[in-house]
C-alpha positions in Angstrom: 0.0 0.0 0.0 1.2 3.3 -1.1 2.8 5.0 2.2 -0.3 7.8 2.3 -2.7 6.5 4.4 -5.9 5.8 2.8 -9.1 7.0 4.4 -12.8 6.4 4.4 -14.4 9.1 2.8 -16.7 8.6 0.2 -17.4 5.1 1.4 -18.2 6.9 5.2 -22.0 5.7 4.5 -21.1 2.3 4.7 -19.8 2.5 8.4 -22.6 3.2 10.7 -25.0 1.0 8.2 -26.4 -1.8 9.1 -25.9 -4.7 6.0 -23.7 -3.1 4.3 -21.6 -6.2 3.0 -22.5 -8.3 0.0 -21.3 -11.5 -1.6 -19.9 -13.3 -4.4 -21.0 -17.0 -5.0 -19.2 -19.1 -7.5 -19.1 -22.9 -8.5 -15.2 -23.6 -9.0 -14.2 -26.5 -11.5 -11.2 -27.6 -9.5 -11.0 -30.5 -7.2 -11.5 -29.4 -3.4 -9.0 -29.1 -0.8 -8.5 -27.2 2.2 -5.0 -26.2 2.5 -5.3 -24.9 -1.5 -8.0 -22.4 -0.5 -6.4 -21.3 2.5 -2.9 -20.5 0.1 -4.9 -19.0 -2.4 -6.3 -17.1 -0.7 -2.9 -15.7 1.8 -1.6 -15.2 -2.0 -4.5 -12.9 -2.4 -3.6 -11.0 0.5 0.2 -10.1 -0.9 -1.2 -8.8 -3.8 -4.4 -6.8 -1.9 -3.5 -5.2 1.1 -6.9 -3.8 2.0 -7.5 -7.8 2.7 -4.8 -7.8 5.7 -6.4 -4.7 6.7 -8.5 -3.4 9.6 -10.7 -0.1 10.1 -8.8 2.4 12.4 -9.7 5.7 14.1 -6.7 8.0 13.9 -6.0 9.8 17.3 -5.7 12.8 16.3 -7.9 13.5 13.8 -10.7 10.8 14.3 -10.6 9.9 10.7 -11.2 6.5 9.8 -8.2 4.8 7.6 -7.1 1.1 6.5 -4.1 -0.4 8.4 -2.5 -2.7 8.0 -2.4 -5.8 10.0 0.2 -8.3 9.3 -1.7 -11.0 12.0 -5.0 -10.6 10.5 -6.7 -14.4 9.0 -9.5 -14.2 6.9 -12.0 -16.8 8.6 -13.2 -19.5 6.4 -15.8 -21.9 7.2 -16.0 -24.7 5.9 -19.6 -26.5 5.5 -21.5 -29.6 4.2 -24.8 -28.4 2.7 -24.5 -25.6 -0.3 -28.2 -25.8 0.1 -28.2 -23.5 2.8 -25.9 -21.0 2.0 -28.5 -18.5 2.8 -28.7 -19.3 6.5 -24.7 -19.5 6.4 -24.9 -16.3 4.9 -27.1 -14.6 7.3 -25.9 -16.5 10.5 -22.2 -15.1 9.6 -23.4 -11.2 9.7 -26.0 -11.9 12.5 -24.4 -10.0 15.3 -23.4 -7.7 13.1 -19.6 -6.8 11.5 -17.2 -4.9 13.9 -14.6 -3.5 11.2 -12.0 -2.5 14.2 -11.7 -6.5 14.9 -12.9 -7.9 12.1 -11.8 -9.0 8.8 -13.7 -7.5 5.9 -13.7 -10.3 3.8 -15.3 -13.7 4.9 -15.3 -16.9 3.7 -17.4 -19.7 3.0 -16.6 -23.4 1.3 -19.0 -26.0 0.4 -17.0 -28.9 -1.1 -18.8 -31.4 -3.6 -17.8 -34.3 -5.9 -17.1 -32.2 -8.4 -15.7 -28.7 -8.1 -16.5 -26.6 -5.1 -19.0 -23.7 -4.4 -17.4 -20.5 -2.3 -18.7 -17.5 -1.0 -17.3 -14.7 -0.6 -18.8 -12.2 1.9 -17.4 -8.3 2.2 -17.9 -5.6 3.8 -18.6 -2.8 1.5 -15.4 -1.1 3.0 -13.6 -3.6 1.3 -15.1 -2.8 -2.0 -17.7 -2.3 -4.6 -18.8 -5.3 -6.5 -16.4 -5.3 -9.2 -14.0 -4.8 -7.0 -15.0 -8.2 -5.1 -15.9 -9.9 -8.5 -12.3 -9.1 -9.7 -11.1 -10.8 -6.5 -13.1 -14.0 -7.2 -11.9 -14.2 -10.5 -8.3 -13.9 -9.4 -9.1 -16.7 -6.8 -10.4 -18.9 -9.6 -7.3 -18.2 -11.8 -5.2 -18.8 -8.9 -6.6 -22.3 -7.3 -7.1 -23.8 -10.8 -4.6 -22.4 -12.9 -1.6 -21.0 -10.2 -1.9 -17.6 -11.6 -0.2 -15.5 -9.2 -1.8 -12.6 -8.8 -0.2 -9.3 -9.2 0.3 -6.9 -6.0 -1.7 -3.4 -6.8 -2.0 -0.4 -4.7 -5.2 0.6 -3.2 -5.8 4.5 -3.8 -9.4 5.7 -2.9 -11.4 8.6 -3.6 -9.6 11.1 -1.2 -11.3 14.3 -3.0 -13.1 16.4 -5.3 -10.1 16.4 -7.1 -9.8 12.8 -8.1 -13.4 13.0 -9.3 -13.9 14.2 -13.1 -13.8 18.1 -14.1 -16.8 19.5 -13.4 -18.0 17.1 -9.9 -18.6 20.2 -7.6 -21.4 20.7 -6.5 -24.0 23.2 -7.6 -24.8 26.2 -5.6 -28.0 24.9 -4.2 -26.5 21.8 -3.3 -23.9 24.2 -1.5 -26.1 25.6 0.6 -27.8 22.2 2.0 -24.4 20.7 2.7 -23.6 24.0 4.9 -26.5 24.3 6.3 -26.7 20.5 7.6 -22.7 20.6 9.0 -23.7 24.2 10.3 -26.7 22.6 12.3 -24.7 19.6 13.4 -21.7 21.4 14.7 -24.7 23.7 16.3 -26.2 20.0 18.0 -22.7 19.0 19.3 -23.3 15.4 19.1 -21.1 12.4 18.6 -22.8 8.5 18.0 -20.3 6.2 19.9 -19.3 2.9 17.8 -20.8 0.8 20.9 -23.9 2.6 21.0 -24.0 1.8 17.0 -23.2 -2.0 17.5 -25.9 -2.6 19.9 -28.2 -0.7 17.3 -26.6 -2.8 14.2 -27.5 -6.0 16.2 -30.7 -5.1 16.7 -31.9 -4.0 13.7 -30.3 -6.7 11.9 -32.3 -9.3 14.3 -35.7 -6.8 13.8 -35.6 -6.7 10.1 -35.2 -10.2 8.6 -33.8 -10.6 4.7 -35.2 -13.1 2.2 -33.3 -14.2 -1.1 -34.5 -14.9 -4.3 -32.7 -16.4 -7.6 -33.2 -16.4 -10.9 -31.1 -17.6 -13.5 -31.2 -17.7 -17.4 -28.7 -20.1 -19.6 -26.6 -18.6 -22.6 -29.2 -19.3 -25.0 -32.0 -17.6 -23.4 -29.3 -15.2 -22.6 -28.2 -14.4 -26.3 -32.3 -13.9 -27.2 -32.5 -11.4 -24.5 -29.2 -9.7 -25.6 -30.8 -10.0 -29.4 -34.0 -8.7 -28.3 -32.3 -5.4 -26.5 -29.8 -5.1 -29.2 -33.2 -4.5 -32.2 -35.0 -2.3 -29.7 -31.9 0.1 -29.3 -31.3 -0.3 -25.6 -29.3 -2.3 -23.1 -29.8 -5.1 -20.6 -29.0 -2.8 -18.0 -32.4 -0.4 -19.4 -34.1 -3.9 -19.5 -33.5 -4.5 -15.9 -34.7 -1.5 -14.7 -37.6 -1.1 -16.8 -38.3 -4.8 -15.6 -38.4 -4.1 -12.4 -40.4 -0.5 -12.3 -43.2 -2.7 -14.5 -42.8 -5.8 -11.6 -42.7 -3.8 -8.4 -45.1 -0.7 -9.6 -42.2 1.6 -9.0 -41.3 5.0 -10.9 -37.7 5.3 -9.4 -34.9 2.7 -9.4 -31.5 3.5 -7.7 -28.4 2.2 -10.2 -25.0 1.4 -9.4 -22.5 3.5 -11.9 -19.1 2.0 -12.5 -16.9 5.0 -13.1 -12.9 3.4 -12.5 -11.9 4.5 -16.6 -12.7 8.1 -14.7 -10.6 8.1 -12.3 -7.3 9.1 -12.3 -6.5 7.5 -8.3 -8.0 4.1 -9.5 -5.6 1.1 -10.2 -6.6 -1.7 -12.0 -7.7 -4.3 -10.3 -7.2 -2.7 -6.9 -9.9 -3.3 -4.2 -12.3 0.4 -3.0 -15.2 2.2 -4.1 -15.0 3.5 -7.3 -18.7 3.2 -8.2 -21.7 5.9 -8.2 -25.0 5.5 -8.1 -28.3 7.1 -10.1 -31.3 7.6 -9.8 -33.8 6.5 -12.7 -37.4 7.9 -12.4 -40.0 7.5 -15.3 -43.9 7.5 -14.8 -44.7 6.3 -18.3 -47.7 4.1 -18.2 -46.9 0.8 -19.8 -46.3 -3.2 -19.2 -44.3 -3.3 -22.0 -40.5 -4.2 -21.2 -39.3 -2.6 -24.4 -41.7 0.3 -24.3 -40.5 1.2 -20.6 -36.5 0.1 -21.2 -36.7 3.1 -24.0 -37.8 5.5 -21.9 -35.6 4.6 -19.2 -32.4 4.6 -21.5 -32.9 7.9 -22.7 -33.3 8.9 -19.1 -30.4 7.2 -18.2 -27.7 8.3 -20.9 -29.1 12.0 -20.5 -28.3 11.3 -16.7 -24.4 9.7 -17.2 -23.7 12.6 -19.8 -24.0 15.3 -17.2 -20.9 14.7 -14.5 -22.3 16.7 -12.1 -25.6 14.7 -11.4 -23.8 11.2 -12.2 -21.1 12.3 -9.2 -23.8 13.9 -6.8 -23.8 11.5 -3.8 -20.1 11.2 -4.0 -19.4 14.8 -3.9 -22.1 15.3 -1.1 -20.1 12.5 1.1 -16.8 14.2 0.6 -18.8 17.9 1.7 -20.9 16.4 4.7 -19.3 16.2 7.9 -18.1 12.8 8.5 -19.5 12.5 12.1 -23.0 13.3 11.1 -22.6 10.6 8.3 -22.4 8.3 11.0 -25.6 9.5 12.9 -27.9 9.5 9.8 -29.0 5.7 9.9 -29.1 5.4 14.0 -30.7 8.7 14.3 -33.8 8.0 11.6 -34.2 3.8 12.3 -32.7 3.8 15.6 -33.2 6.1 19.2 -30.8 8.5 18.8 -31.4 11.9 19.1 -30.2 14.3 16.2 -32.5 16.1 14.2 -29.7 16.9 11.9 -28.9 13.2 11.7 -32.9 12.7 11.3 -32.9 15.2 8.2 -29.8 13.4 6.4 -31.1 9.9 6.7 -34.7 10.8 5.7 -34.5 13.3 3.4 -31.4 12.5 1.6 -30.7 8.9 2.2 -34.2 7.7 2.4 -33.6 5.4 5.8 -37.0 6.8 6.8 -39.7 6.0 4.0 -37.0 2.5 3.1 -39.6 1.8 0.3 -36.2 1.8 -2.6 -35.5 -0.4 -5.5 -32.3 -0.7 -6.7 -30.3 -2.6 -9.5 -26.4 -3.3 -9.9 -25.5 -4.9 -13.0 -21.8 -6.2 -12.7 -22.1 -7.2 -16.6 -20.7 -10.4 -18.0 -17.2 -12.1 -17.1 -15.4 -15.1 -19.0 -13.5 -17.1 -17.1 -13.1 -20.9 -17.6 -12.7 -22.0 -14.0 -15.8 -20.8 -13.1 -19.1 -22.9 -14.0 -21.7 -20.3 -12.3 -21.8 -16.9 -9.9 -24.3 -15.2 -8.3 -24.0 -11.3 -6.8 -25.6 -11.4 -3.7 -26.2 -7.3 -3.3 -26.3 -5.7 0.0 -29.6 -5.0 1.6 -29.4 -1.3 1.6 -32.1 -0.3 4.8 -33.0 2.4 1.9 -34.5 -0.2 0.0 -37.2 -2.4 0.3 -35.7 -4.9 -2.5 -31.9 -4.8 -4.1 -31.2 -7.0 -7.2 -27.7 -7.9 -7.9 -27.0 -9.1 -11.3 -24.2 -11.3 -13.1 -23.3 -13.1 -15.6 -20.6 -15.6 -16.2 -19.8 -17.4 -19.6 -22.8 -15.9 -20.8 -25.2 -17.7 -18.0 -27.1 -14.7 -16.2 -28.2 -14.7 -12.8 -30.6 -12.3 -11.0 -30.4 -12.3 -6.8 -33.3 -9.8 -5.3 -32.7 -9.4 -1.5 -35.9 -8.3 0.2 -37.0 -7.0 3.3 
């Protein structure tokens, strides 16, 4: 890792918020050996310093940063029945996730007669969906083909200067951000981590989640892609339109990968290099293609506007970090902060908790992986969150529901 400390800044909303973890589940086409799995994980830690890091609070400033701990071990749980993976997944995190003490990655393996299933459960502070997908592919290549992963420096977004030109806030947004920061200073309150941790465990117990998985084989995926191409829309447009129609909602939030737009990003690095935009469409139709055309125009329009595309990241860079910490517990818990509650309800959606979200990680070609599932984070702002990934043109949708 570079000598310069990597601080938690645009990722701060993932810190004191329940269920900020997700998974990549894969079927590896190689004979299972526990020691080989452990060895491969160790090889990954040599390439990615964040895998050997805990989150630490800087004593002089109170800032959070990734602190390399050479003694840290990534836990690997060997299970017998892969049909119970959803219960295993939930049980491992049912008491919360203390990022000051626990590895940011946890692993479950399911040996089979031919190959084995493996789940990477990653705290969102370790990386975004694309980061952990790449990590799983590196694992598969190293385990099956002994392709040693290359070391890469992690360099996160640290200021607005790391974002594309034109990402600064509009004057209206600046006024709002300045006001909430001033109001927060006047309140003079701080959420202690132990207080949040108790809230997190209580929230997880009172707000159970369920999973639904749909898989489409390569021939059906190709048919769908051909339909989308002929109608001038992308698969992502189709998925968003499909969710709007199915869930009878006019608004869906989608993740947008911005790696190629960031100078600070090193190819293959762990970390969060994505933003999110809200897609709104009230066009009345039950035809997914017709809806998809409307959605496509809106997505393209937003993606062309750098300020709108980077808005949430720029806000995280400008809002007081301790205020971001207070948003979830003030809105969904009993921490008494008017400013924290305003941020959590008016901006982050923690009050209504009626949001819908789609994250599509695209198609990956890997001869060492037979199938893959992206288990998205169960954001408390959403009622449903869908994660989509394809491996070797086999598409899988995993929907997490409160």
